[in-house]
PyMOL Python script that loads the backbone (N, CA, C, O; Angstrom):
from pymol import cmd

cmd.read_pdbstr("""\
ATOM      1  N   MET A   1      11.952 -38.747  45.103  1.00  0.00           N
ATOM      2  CA  MET A   1      10.819 -38.804  46.333  1.00  0.00           C
ATOM      3  C   MET A   1       9.834 -37.819  46.058  1.00  0.00           C
ATOM      4  O   MET A   1      10.222 -36.687  45.769  1.00  0.00           O
ATOM      5  N   ILE A   2       8.541 -38.090  46.105  1.00  0.00           N
ATOM      6  CA  ILE A   2       7.283 -37.409  46.038  1.00  0.00           C
ATOM      7  C   ILE A   2       6.640 -37.327  47.068  1.00  0.00           C
ATOM      8  O   ILE A   2       6.329 -38.437  47.500  1.00  0.00           O
ATOM      9  N   ALA A   3       6.192 -36.235  47.848  1.00  0.00           N
ATOM     10  CA  ALA A   3       5.309 -35.956  48.823  1.00  0.00           C
ATOM     11  C   ALA A   3       4.466 -35.314  48.885  1.00  0.00           C
ATOM     12  O   ALA A   3       4.581 -34.270  48.243  1.00  0.00           O
ATOM     13  N   GLY A   4       3.462 -35.474  49.475  1.00  0.00           N
ATOM     14  CA  GLY A   4       2.101 -34.461  49.247  1.00  0.00           C
ATOM     15  C   GLY A   4       2.115 -33.543  50.772  1.00  0.00           C
ATOM     16  O   GLY A   4       2.061 -34.105  51.866  1.00  0.00           O
ATOM     17  N   ARG A   5       2.196 -32.046  50.598  1.00  0.00           N
ATOM     18  CA  ARG A   5       2.032 -31.504  51.857  1.00  0.00           C
ATOM     19  C   ARG A   5       1.227 -31.439  52.629  1.00  0.00           C
ATOM     20  O   ARG A   5       1.393 -30.815  53.677  1.00  0.00           O
ATOM     21  N   LYS A   6      -0.056 -32.171  52.279  1.00  0.00           N
ATOM     22  CA  LYS A   6      -1.192 -32.358  53.126  1.00  0.00           C
ATOM     23  C   LYS A   6      -1.420 -33.994  53.326  1.00  0.00           C
ATOM     24  O   LYS A   6      -2.540 -34.457  53.541  1.00  0.00           O
ATOM     25  N   ASP A   7      -0.423 -34.675  53.246  1.00  0.00           N
ATOM     26  CA  ASP A   7      -0.281 -36.265  53.523  1.00  0.00           C
ATOM     27  C   ASP A   7      -0.096 -36.222  55.036  1.00  0.00           C
ATOM     28  O   ASP A   7       0.876 -35.717  55.598  1.00  0.00           O
ATOM     29  N   MET A   8      -1.266 -36.879  55.711  1.00  0.00           N
ATOM     30  CA  MET A   8      -1.079 -36.908  57.065  1.00  0.00           C
ATOM     31  C   MET A   8      -0.396 -38.370  57.452  1.00  0.00           C
ATOM     32  O   MET A   8       0.408 -38.450  58.381  1.00  0.00           O
ATOM     33  N   ALA A   9      -0.760 -39.445  56.711  1.00  0.00           N
ATOM     34  CA  ALA A   9      -0.520 -40.722  56.695  1.00  0.00           C
ATOM     35  C   ALA A   9       1.355 -40.855  56.404  1.00  0.00           C
ATOM     36  O   ALA A   9       1.968 -41.565  57.202  1.00  0.00           O
ATOM     37  N   THR A  10       1.927 -40.357  55.592  1.00  0.00           N
ATOM     38  CA  THR A  10       3.349 -40.367  55.373  1.00  0.00           C
ATOM     39  C   THR A  10       3.544 -38.439  55.422  1.00  0.00           C
ATOM     40  O   THR A  10       3.290 -37.824  54.386  1.00  0.00           O
ATOM     41  N   PRO A  11       3.960 -37.725  56.583  1.00  0.00           N
ATOM     42  CA  PRO A  11       4.016 -36.702  56.635  1.00  0.00           C
ATOM     43  C   PRO A  11       5.609 -36.323  55.582  1.00  0.00           C
ATOM     44  O   PRO A  11       6.453 -37.170  55.288  1.00  0.00           O
ATOM     45  N   VAL A  12       5.641 -35.007  55.231  1.00  0.00           N
ATOM     46  CA  VAL A  12       6.942 -34.443  54.800  1.00  0.00           C
ATOM     47  C   VAL A  12       8.201 -34.916  55.144  1.00  0.00           C
ATOM     48  O   VAL A  12       9.108 -35.379  54.452  1.00  0.00           O
ATOM     49  N   GLU A  13       8.069 -34.672  56.605  1.00  0.00           N
ATOM     50  CA  GLU A  13       9.519 -35.159  57.208  1.00  0.00           C
ATOM     51  C   GLU A  13       9.796 -36.581  57.201  1.00  0.00           C
ATOM     52  O   GLU A  13      10.944 -36.926  57.480  1.00  0.00           O
ATOM     53  N   ALA A  14       8.907 -37.479  56.921  1.00  0.00           N
ATOM     54  CA  ALA A  14       9.240 -38.623  57.011  1.00  0.00           C
ATOM     55  C   ALA A  14       9.922 -38.735  55.058  1.00  0.00           C
ATOM     56  O   ALA A  14      10.914 -39.390  54.738  1.00  0.00           O
ATOM     57  N   GLY A  15       9.277 -38.127  54.333  1.00  0.00           N
ATOM     58  CA  GLY A  15       9.639 -38.384  52.796  1.00  0.00           C
ATOM     59  C   GLY A  15      11.255 -37.556  53.054  1.00  0.00           C
ATOM     60  O   GLY A  15      12.093 -38.060  52.306  1.00  0.00           O
ATOM     61  N   GLU A  16      11.810 -36.469  53.903  1.00  0.00           N
ATOM     62  CA  GLU A  16      13.085 -36.141  54.084  1.00  0.00           C
ATOM     63  C   GLU A  16      13.688 -37.091  54.464  1.00  0.00           C
ATOM     64  O   GLU A  16      14.562 -37.534  53.718  1.00  0.00           O
ATOM     65  N   TYR A  17      13.546 -37.458  55.193  1.00  0.00           N
ATOM     66  CA  TYR A  17      14.045 -38.612  56.095  1.00  0.00           C
ATOM     67  C   TYR A  17      14.756 -39.757  55.008  1.00  0.00           C
ATOM     68  O   TYR A  17      15.942 -40.070  55.112  1.00  0.00           O
ATOM     69  N   ILE A  18      13.924 -40.278  54.045  1.00  0.00           N
ATOM     70  CA  ILE A  18      14.003 -41.545  53.165  1.00  0.00           C
ATOM     71  C   ILE A  18      15.081 -40.435  52.116  1.00  0.00           C
ATOM     72  O   ILE A  18      16.236 -40.808  51.911  1.00  0.00           O
ATOM     73  N   ARG A  19      14.771 -39.592  51.735  1.00  0.00           N
ATOM     74  CA  ARG A  19      15.612 -38.775  50.614  1.00  0.00           C
ATOM     75  C   ARG A  19      16.922 -38.558  50.972  1.00  0.00           C
ATOM     76  O   ARG A  19      17.838 -38.667  50.157  1.00  0.00           O
ATOM     77  N   ALA A  20      17.082 -38.267  52.096  1.00  0.00           N
ATOM     78  CA  ALA A  20      18.436 -37.872  52.936  1.00  0.00           C
ATOM     79  C   ALA A  20      19.285 -39.151  53.136  1.00  0.00           C
ATOM     80  O   ALA A  20      20.473 -39.032  53.435  1.00  0.00           O
ATOM     81  N   HIS A  21      18.700 -40.413  52.975  1.00  0.00           N
ATOM     82  CA  HIS A  21      19.430 -41.465  53.236  1.00  0.00           C
ATOM     83  C   HIS A  21      19.451 -42.173  51.974  1.00  0.00           C
ATOM     84  O   HIS A  21      20.180 -43.152  52.135  1.00  0.00           O
ATOM     85  N   ILE A  22      19.014 -42.141  50.843  1.00  0.00           N
ATOM     86  CA  ILE A  22      19.504 -42.591  49.723  1.00  0.00           C
ATOM     87  C   ILE A  22      20.167 -41.696  48.965  1.00  0.00           C
ATOM     88  O   ILE A  22      19.747 -40.539  48.942  1.00  0.00           O
ATOM     89  N   PRO A  23      21.218 -42.030  48.277  1.00  0.00           N
ATOM     90  CA  PRO A  23      22.467 -41.332  47.660  1.00  0.00           C
ATOM     91  C   PRO A  23      21.748 -40.587  46.142  1.00  0.00           C
ATOM     92  O   PRO A  23      21.038 -41.377  45.521  1.00  0.00           O
ATOM     93  N   GLY A  24      21.843 -39.537  45.685  1.00  0.00           N
ATOM     94  CA  GLY A  24      21.614 -39.109  44.600  1.00  0.00           C
ATOM     95  C   GLY A  24      19.783 -38.761  44.664  1.00  0.00           C
ATOM     96  O   GLY A  24      19.344 -38.416  43.566  1.00  0.00           O
ATOM     97  N   ALA A  25      18.969 -38.807  45.548  1.00  0.00           N
ATOM     98  CA  ALA A  25      17.691 -38.808  45.697  1.00  0.00           C
ATOM     99  C   ALA A  25      17.255 -37.254  45.739  1.00  0.00           C
ATOM    100  O   ALA A  25      17.853 -36.391  46.383  1.00  0.00           O
ATOM    101  N   SER A  26      16.355 -37.091  45.112  1.00  0.00           N
ATOM    102  CA  SER A  26      15.835 -35.581  45.370  1.00  0.00           C
ATOM    103  C   SER A  26      14.082 -35.988  45.950  1.00  0.00           C
ATOM    104  O   SER A  26      13.579 -37.096  46.135  1.00  0.00           O
ATOM    105  N   MET A  27      13.533 -34.720  46.104  1.00  0.00           N
ATOM    106  CA  MET A  27      12.165 -34.559  46.545  1.00  0.00           C
ATOM    107  C   MET A  27      11.254 -33.603  45.812  1.00  0.00           C
ATOM    108  O   MET A  27      11.624 -32.550  45.293  1.00  0.00           O
ATOM    109  N   THR A  28      10.349 -33.955  45.821  1.00  0.00           N
ATOM    110  CA  THR A  28       9.313 -32.762  45.070  1.00  0.00           C
ATOM    111  C   THR A  28       8.037 -33.081  45.920  1.00  0.00           C
ATOM    112  O   THR A  28       7.388 -34.111  46.098  1.00  0.00           O
ATOM    113  N   LEU A  29       7.926 -31.729  46.397  1.00  0.00           N
ATOM    114  CA  LEU A  29       6.565 -31.952  47.357  1.00  0.00           C
ATOM    115  C   LEU A  29       5.206 -31.400  46.399  1.00  0.00           C
ATOM    116  O   LEU A  29       5.628 -30.576  45.587  1.00  0.00           O
ATOM    117  N   LEU A  30       4.101 -31.558  46.294  1.00  0.00           N
ATOM    118  CA  LEU A  30       3.048 -31.490  45.427  1.00  0.00           C
ATOM    119  C   LEU A  30       1.798 -31.220  46.495  1.00  0.00           C
ATOM    120  O   LEU A  30       1.585 -31.983  47.438  1.00  0.00           O
ATOM    121  N   ASP A  31       1.115 -30.205  46.264  1.00  0.00           N
ATOM    122  CA  ASP A  31      -0.106 -29.881  46.892  1.00  0.00           C
ATOM    123  C   ASP A  31      -1.028 -31.150  46.714  1.00  0.00           C
ATOM    124  O   ASP A  31      -1.909 -31.331  45.874  1.00  0.00           O
ATOM    125  N   ALA A  32      -0.637 -31.895  47.624  1.00  0.00           N
ATOM    126  CA  ALA A  32      -1.587 -33.073  47.820  1.00  0.00           C
ATOM    127  C   ALA A  32      -1.922 -33.842  48.932  1.00  0.00           C
ATOM    128  O   ALA A  32      -1.290 -33.324  49.852  1.00  0.00           O
ATOM    129  N   ALA A  33      -2.547 -34.770  49.367  1.00  0.00           N
ATOM    130  CA  ALA A  33      -2.386 -35.517  50.387  1.00  0.00           C
ATOM    131  C   ALA A  33      -1.605 -37.174  49.739  1.00  0.00           C
ATOM    132  O   ALA A  33      -0.601 -37.235  49.030  1.00  0.00           O
ATOM    133  N   HIS A  34      -2.378 -38.287  50.215  1.00  0.00           N
ATOM    134  CA  HIS A  34      -1.548 -39.405  50.429  1.00  0.00           C
ATOM    135  C   HIS A  34      -1.523 -39.967  49.106  1.00  0.00           C
ATOM    136  O   HIS A  34      -0.633 -40.770  48.823  1.00  0.00           O
ATOM    137  N   ILE A  35      -2.766 -39.500  47.903  1.00  0.00           N
ATOM    138  CA  ILE A  35      -2.355 -40.190  46.447  1.00  0.00           C
ATOM    139  C   ILE A  35      -2.218 -39.099  45.716  1.00  0.00           C
ATOM    140  O   ILE A  35      -3.212 -38.564  45.225  1.00  0.00           O
ATOM    141  N   SER A  36      -0.826 -38.549  45.513  1.00  0.00           N
ATOM    142  CA  SER A  36      -0.676 -37.620  44.512  1.00  0.00           C
ATOM    143  C   SER A  36      -0.873 -37.619  43.127  1.00  0.00           C
ATOM    144  O   SER A  36      -1.173 -36.716  42.346  1.00  0.00           O
ATOM    145  N   ASN A  37      -0.612 -38.996  42.954  1.00  0.00           N
ATOM    146  CA  ASN A  37      -0.487 -39.056  41.605  1.00  0.00           C
ATOM    147  C   ASN A  37      -2.006 -38.847  40.835  1.00  0.00           C
ATOM    148  O   ASN A  37      -2.160 -38.580  39.643  1.00  0.00           O
ATOM    149  N   VAL A  38      -2.996 -39.027  41.776  1.00  0.00           N
ATOM    150  CA  VAL A  38      -4.274 -39.093  41.373  1.00  0.00           C
ATOM    151  C   VAL A  38      -4.858 -37.527  41.636  1.00  0.00           C
ATOM    152  O   VAL A  38      -5.678 -36.931  40.938  1.00  0.00           O
ATOM    153  N   GLU A  39      -4.386 -37.192  42.491  1.00  0.00           N
ATOM    154  CA  GLU A  39      -4.459 -35.538  43.044  1.00  0.00           C
ATOM    155  C   GLU A  39      -4.212 -34.419  42.172  1.00  0.00           C
ATOM    156  O   GLU A  39      -4.950 -33.503  41.807  1.00  0.00           O
ATOM    157  N   GLN A  40      -2.722 -34.762  41.858  1.00  0.00           N
ATOM    158  CA  GLN A  40      -2.172 -33.965  41.029  1.00  0.00           C
ATOM    159  C   GLN A  40      -1.667 -34.730  39.910  1.00  0.00           C
ATOM    160  O   GLN A  40      -0.457 -34.923  39.791  1.00  0.00           O
ATOM    161  N   PRO A  41      -2.554 -35.202  39.035  1.00  0.00           N
ATOM    162  CA  PRO A  41      -1.819 -35.906  37.963  1.00  0.00           C
ATOM    163  C   PRO A  41      -0.647 -35.422  37.103  1.00  0.00           C
ATOM    164  O   PRO A  41       0.333 -36.117  36.832  1.00  0.00           O
ATOM    165  N   HIS A  42      -0.870 -34.013  36.655  1.00  0.00           N
ATOM    166  CA  HIS A  42      -0.149 -33.416  35.829  1.00  0.00           C
ATOM    167  C   HIS A  42       1.330 -33.068  36.454  1.00  0.00           C
ATOM    168  O   HIS A  42       2.388 -33.295  35.868  1.00  0.00           O
ATOM    169  N   ASP A  43       1.200 -32.463  37.778  1.00  0.00           N
ATOM    170  CA  ASP A  43       2.522 -32.381  38.469  1.00  0.00           C
ATOM    171  C   ASP A  43       3.091 -33.471  39.006  1.00  0.00           C
ATOM    172  O   ASP A  43       4.291 -33.385  39.267  1.00  0.00           O
ATOM    173  N   PHE A  44       2.528 -34.476  39.236  1.00  0.00           N
ATOM    174  CA  PHE A  44       3.553 -35.892  39.465  1.00  0.00           C
ATOM    175  C   PHE A  44       4.059 -36.158  38.489  1.00  0.00           C
ATOM    176  O   PHE A  44       5.240 -36.476  38.631  1.00  0.00           O
ATOM    177  N   THR A  45       3.552 -36.181  37.140  1.00  0.00           N
ATOM    178  CA  THR A  45       4.035 -36.878  36.162  1.00  0.00           C
ATOM    179  C   THR A  45       5.336 -36.112  35.523  1.00  0.00           C
ATOM    180  O   THR A  45       6.325 -36.671  35.048  1.00  0.00           O
ATOM    181  N   GLU A  46       5.073 -34.519  35.637  1.00  0.00           N
ATOM    182  CA  GLU A  46       6.166 -33.770  35.347  1.00  0.00           C
ATOM    183  C   GLU A  46       7.323 -34.019  36.385  1.00  0.00           C
ATOM    184  O   GLU A  46       8.482 -33.820  36.021  1.00  0.00           O
ATOM    185  N   ALA A  47       7.074 -34.412  37.561  1.00  0.00           N
ATOM    186  CA  ALA A  47       8.354 -35.001  38.341  1.00  0.00           C
ATOM    187  C   ALA A  47       8.891 -36.188  38.092  1.00  0.00           C
ATOM    188  O   ALA A  47      10.108 -36.327  38.214  1.00  0.00           O
ATOM    189  N   VAL A  48       8.182 -37.108  37.751  1.00  0.00           N
ATOM    190  CA  VAL A  48       8.554 -38.648  37.510  1.00  0.00           C
ATOM    191  C   VAL A  48       9.359 -38.261  36.082  1.00  0.00           C
ATOM    192  O   VAL A  48      10.479 -38.755  35.948  1.00  0.00           O
ATOM    193  N   VAL A  49       8.888 -37.484  35.115  1.00  0.00           N
ATOM    194  CA  VAL A  49       9.825 -37.681  33.725  1.00  0.00           C
ATOM    195  C   VAL A  49      10.461 -37.006  34.024  1.00  0.00           C
ATOM    196  O   VAL A  49      11.509 -37.519  33.632  1.00  0.00           O
ATOM    197  N   GLY A  50      10.947 -35.395  34.849  1.00  0.00           N
ATOM    198  CA  GLY A  50      11.990 -34.714  35.058  1.00  0.00           C
ATOM    199  C   GLY A  50      12.944 -35.437  35.906  1.00  0.00           C
ATOM    200  O   GLY A  50      14.104 -35.023  35.898  1.00  0.00           O
ATOM    201  N   PHE A  51      12.587 -36.659  36.788  1.00  0.00           N
ATOM    202  CA  PHE A  51      13.340 -37.154  37.364  1.00  0.00           C
ATOM    203  C   PHE A  51      14.109 -38.142  36.341  1.00  0.00           C
ATOM    204  O   PHE A  51      15.336 -38.235  36.392  1.00  0.00           O
ATOM    205  N   LEU A  52      13.276 -38.934  35.334  1.00  0.00           N
ATOM    206  CA  LEU A  52      13.968 -40.016  34.636  1.00  0.00           C
ATOM    207  C   LEU A  52      14.680 -39.434  33.481  1.00  0.00           C
ATOM    208  O   LEU A  52      15.488 -40.111  32.845  1.00  0.00           O
ATOM    209  N   THR A  53      14.386 -38.082  33.154  1.00  0.00           N
ATOM    210  CA  THR A  53      15.168 -37.743  31.771  1.00  0.00           C
ATOM    211  C   THR A  53      16.640 -36.921  32.184  1.00  0.00           C
ATOM    212  O   THR A  53      17.482 -36.558  31.362  1.00  0.00           O
ATOM    213  N   GLN A  54      16.722 -36.713  33.825  1.00  0.00           N
ATOM    214  CA  GLN A  54      17.892 -35.863  34.207  1.00  0.00           C
ATOM    215  C   GLN A  54      19.088 -36.590  33.967  1.00  0.00           C
ATOM    216  O   GLN A  54      19.096 -37.797  34.212  1.00  0.00           O
ATOM    217  N   ARG A  55      20.100 -36.025  33.522  1.00  0.00           N
ATOM    218  CA  ARG A  55      21.422 -36.526  33.176  1.00  0.00           C
ATOM    219  C   ARG A  55      22.193 -36.286  34.552  1.00  0.00           C
ATOM    220  O   ARG A  55      23.380 -36.596  34.657  1.00  0.00           O
TER     221      ARG A  55
END
""", "prot")
cmd.dss("prot")
cmd.show_as("cartoon", "prot")
cmd.util.cbc("prot")
cmd.orient("prot")
């Protein structure tokens, strides 16, 4: 789960709810609003690659 701290459309609490209900899920908070992959592309990519390469 990647969430933006400034996202008014999908607040952090909604992301926490989703993360809590998916076994093995993790959550990364970015300093962004709703389109975090555009607003924080480097941090977003790091989070995705980190998740995909964890063992």
